[in-house]
KEFILO-593361 format. One record per residue (C-alpha): residue number from 0; residue in one letter; z, y, x. Coordinates in Angstrom, 2 decimals, m for minus. Each point is the difference from the previous one (the first is absolute). Layout:
<gunus>
<pos: NUM&code: A&c3: Z&c2: Y&c1: X>
...
</gunus>
This chain:
<gunus>
<pos: 0&code: M&c3: m39.06&c2: 16.36&c1: m51.93>
<pos: 1&code: K&c3: 1.23&c2: m3.57&c1: m0.32>
<pos: 2&code: L&c3: 0.08&c2: m2.74&c1: 2.62>
<pos: 3&code: K&c3: 2.02&c2: m3.07&c1: 0.85>
<pos: 4&code: V&c3: 2.32&c2: m0.35&c1: 2.95>
<pos: 5&code: N&c3: 1.34&c2: m3.52&c1: 0.52>
<pos: 6&code: R&c3: m0.73&c2: m0.87&c1: m3.66>
<pos: 7&code: K&c3: 1.81&c2: 3.11&c1: m1.32>
<pos: 8&code: N&c3: m1.91&c2: 2.72&c1: m1.89>
<pos: 9&code: I&c3: 0.36&c2: 3.37&c1: 1.72>
<pos: 10&code: D&c3: m1.20&c2: 3.42&c1: m1.13>
<pos: 11&code: V&c3: m1.03&c2: 2.48&c1: 2.70>
<pos: 12&code: F&c3: m1.79&c2: 3.34&c1: m0.01>
<pos: 13&code: E&c3: m3.77&c2: 0.38&c1: 0.45>
<pos: 14&code: G&c3: m0.83&c2: 0.22&c1: 3.70>
<pos: 15&code: A&c3: 3.01&c2: m2.11&c1: 1.00>
<pos: 16&code: H&c3: m0.03&c2: m2.24&c1: 3.03>
<pos: 17&code: V&c3: 1.27&c2: m3.57&c1: 0.25>
<pos: 18&code: R&c3: 3.16&c2: 1.42&c1: 1.62>
<pos: 19&code: H&c3: 0.82&c2: 1.94&c1: m3.20>
<pos: 20&code: A&c3: m0.35&c2: m3.09&c1: m2.17>
<pos: 21&code: I&c3: 2.26&c2: m2.01&c1: 2.31>
<pos: 22&code: L&c3: 2.57&c2: 2.79&c1: 0.13>
<pos: 23&code: S&c3: 0.01&c2: 0.04&c1: m3.82>
<pos: 24&code: Y&c3: 0.51&c2: m3.77&c1: 0.01>
<pos: 25&code: F&c3: 2.91&c2: 0.30&c1: 2.45>
<pos: 26&code: A&c3: 1.60&c2: 2.74&c1: m2.11>
<pos: 27&code: L&c3: m0.39&c2: m2.10&c1: m3.15>
<pos: 28&code: K&c3: 1.59&c2: m3.02&c1: 1.69>
<pos: 29&code: K&c3: 2.68&c2: 2.18&c1: 1.68>
<pos: 30&code: M&c3: m1.06&c2: m1.24&c1: 3.43>
<pos: 31&code: D&c3: 0.43&c2: 1.83&c1: 3.31>
<pos: 32&code: V&c3: m3.14&c2: 2.13&c1: 0.49>
<pos: 33&code: D&c3: 0.48&c2: m0.07&c1: 3.79>
<pos: 34&code: Q&c3: m1.48&c2: m3.51&c1: m0.11>
<pos: 35&code: V&c3: m3.40&c2: 1.34&c1: m1.10>
<pos: 36&code: K&c3: m1.06&c2: 0.92&c1: 3.54>
<pos: 37&code: N&c3: 0.43&c2: m3.66&c1: 1.09>
<pos: 38&code: L&c3: m2.01&c2: m1.60&c1: m2.81>
<pos: 39&code: T&c3: m3.18&c2: m1.99&c1: 0.25>
<pos: 40&code: V&c3: m2.08&c2: 0.90&c1: m3.06>
<pos: 41&code: Y&c3: m2.86&c2: m2.01&c1: m1.55>
<pos: 42&code: D&c3: m2.63&c2: 0.58&c1: m2.66>
<pos: 43&code: R&c3: m0.73&c2: m2.43&c1: m2.84>
<pos: 44&code: W&c3: m2.17&c2: m2.14&c1: 2.28>
<pos: 45&code: G&c3: 2.59&c2: m0.30&c1: 2.75>
<pos: 46&code: H&c3: m1.55&c2: 2.51&c1: 2.40>
<pos: 47&code: E&c3: 2.47&c2: 2.13&c1: 1.90>
<pos: 48&code: I&c3: m0.18&c2: 3.67&c1: m1.00>
<pos: 49&code: D&c3: 1.52&c2: 3.19&c1: 1.35>
<pos: 50&code: L&c3: 2.78&c2: 1.87&c1: m1.79>
<pos: 51&code: D&c3: m2.19&c2: 3.11&c1: 0.07>
<pos: 52&code: A&c3: m2.88&c2: m1.71&c1: m1.82>
<pos: 53&code: P&c3: m0.91&c2: 1.67&c1: m3.29>
<pos: 54&code: A&c3: 1.33&c2: m1.75&c1: m3.10>
<pos: 55&code: S&c3: m2.38&c2: m0.67&c1: m2.87>
<pos: 56&code: Q&c3: 0.53&c2: m0.57&c1: m3.71>
<pos: 57&code: F&c3: 0.90&c2: m3.65&c1: m0.67>
<pos: 58&code: D&c3: 0.39&c2: m0.84&c1: 3.71>
<pos: 59&code: V&c3: 2.17&c2: m2.95&c1: 0.92>
<pos: 60&code: V&c3: 2.15&c2: 0.48&c1: 3.09>
<pos: 61&code: K&c3: 2.28&c2: m2.56&c1: 1.59>
<pos: 62&code: F&c3: 2.40&c2: 0.34&c1: 2.88>
<pos: 63&code: K&c3: 2.31&c2: m2.12&c1: 2.06>
<pos: 64&code: L&c3: 3.25&c2: 1.18&c1: 1.48>
<pos: 65&code: P&c3: 0.33&c2: m0.84&c1: 3.68>
<pos: 66&code: K&c3: 2.34&c2: m2.83&c1: 0.79>
<pos: 67&code: T&c3: 3.23&c2: 1.18&c1: 1.53>
<pos: 68&code: E&c3: 1.22&c2: m1.71&c1: 3.10>
<pos: 69&code: T&c3: 3.49&c2: m1.38&c1: m0.03>
<pos: 70&code: K&c3: 2.06&c2: m0.47&c1: 3.10>
<pos: 71&code: N&c3: 1.65&c2: m3.37&c1: 0.39>
<pos: 72&code: T&c3: 3.21&c2: 0.42&c1: 1.94>
</gunus>
């Protein structure tokens, strides 16, 4: 099944959840998968969705990485 994650085409298996699509995206981009649990995820209309939501063919999913705090010393 095909869907888009942050404008990148991703293939996932039938019955996949949004989490699986995002994990595939992270693997493709060689990003640290530990960041997935801290993501805020949105559907194509900008509504926040859960990582355990079912993914559908041709879905569009967007996420934002949380901003990291820097210490000024």
